[in-house]
C-alpha positions in Angstrom: 0.2 -0.1 -0.1 1.4 3.5 -0.8 0.4 6.8 0.4 -2.1 9.3 -1.8 0.4 12.2 -1.4 4.0 12.7 -0.6 5.8 16.0 0.2 9.5 16.0 -1.4 12.2 18.4 -1.3 14.9 17.9 -4.2 17.8 20.0 -5.9 17.9 20.3 -9.7 20.8 20.3 -11.8 21.8 24.0 -10.7 21.5 23.1 -7.1 18.5 25.0 -6.6 16.4 23.6 -3.9 12.5 22.7 -4.7 9.7 21.7 -2.3 6.9 19.9 -3.8 3.7 17.9 -3.0 3.2 15.1 -5.2 -0.6 13.5 -5.5 -2.4 10.6 -7.3 -0.3 8.4 -9.7 2.6 11.0 -9.7 3.0 10.0 -5.9 2.6 6.3 -6.5 5.3 6.2 -8.9 7.7 8.5 -6.8 7.4 6.1 -4.0 7.9 3.1 -6.2 11.3 4.7 -7.5 12.1 5.5 -4.0 12.0 2.1 -2.9 14.2 1.1 -5.8 16.8 3.7 -4.8 16.8 2.4 -1.2 17.6 -1.3 -2.6 14.6 -2.9 -1.5 13.4 -5.7 -3.4 9.5 -6.6 -4.1 10.3 -9.7 -2.2 11.3 -7.6 1.2 8.7 -5.1 0.4 6.1 -8.1 0.6 7.7 -9.4 3.4 7.7 -6.2 5.5 3.8 -5.8 4.5 3.1 -9.3 5.8 5.0 -8.5 9.1 3.0 -5.3 9.5 -0.2 -7.2 9.0 0.6 -9.8 11.4 1.6 -7.4 14.0 -1.6 -5.5 13.6 -3.6 -9.0 14.4 -1.4 -9.5 17.2 -2.4 -6.3 18.8 
């Protein structure tokens, strides 16, 4: 599951800082690509979600 929106800060090629709120499909794409940059694989992400679901059931 991904969030419907994300706030991001980044620098462009001229080192100017930007802040932006991404929503909808663009927010989902950003989160998907961010996970790749963190080195998290699809299998690891599935395991993390399963673990979180199990923790909610236990509570």
